[in-house]
N, C-alpha and C positions, 0 to 999 in steps of 0.2 A: 507707478503700479504697474504699469506694464513690465519693468523688468522680473516684478513677481510671480509673473505666469509665466516665468521662461524658469523661472528657477527651478531644480531640483533635487529632490532629497535622496542625497547620496547613500544614507544610513539603509531608507528606506527598499532604495533599488539593491544594496549590497546584500540586503537581508530577503528580499527576494530570489535574487540568484544563490544565493547559498542553500537556500530550503530548495530550489530545483535542483540543485546537484545534489543534493543530500537524498532526493525522490529518486533520481534517475539512481544512484549508487543500492538505494535500497530495493528497484526493482531489480537490476540486475542479480543483486545479490538471494533476492526472492526467486529469480527465475533458476539460478542455478542450484537451487538448493531443492527446488522442486523437479529438475532433469535428476539430480543426485536421487534423490526419496521422493516418488511421485508420489503423491497423496490420493489412496483408493476412495472410491466412495463407502461414502456409510452404509454398512451391511444391515439390512433388517432381521430382527432375527424373528422367527416362523411365529407364530401365533397358536399356540397349541391349545386343541379343545381341552377341557377338563375335564378328569375322568371319572368315571360315573363308580360310586363304590357301591 
């Protein structure tokens, strides 16, 4: 049983590594996109008072 404690699930470790690499790539693309086309803060429309008739 002591050997079972030392076993590493290689598929799970590879999946974590691939996930981390994908996250890193996604963050790089997101940063590049934000630099090319910065997202402006949403402009609030001014509330107009209703016109009196």
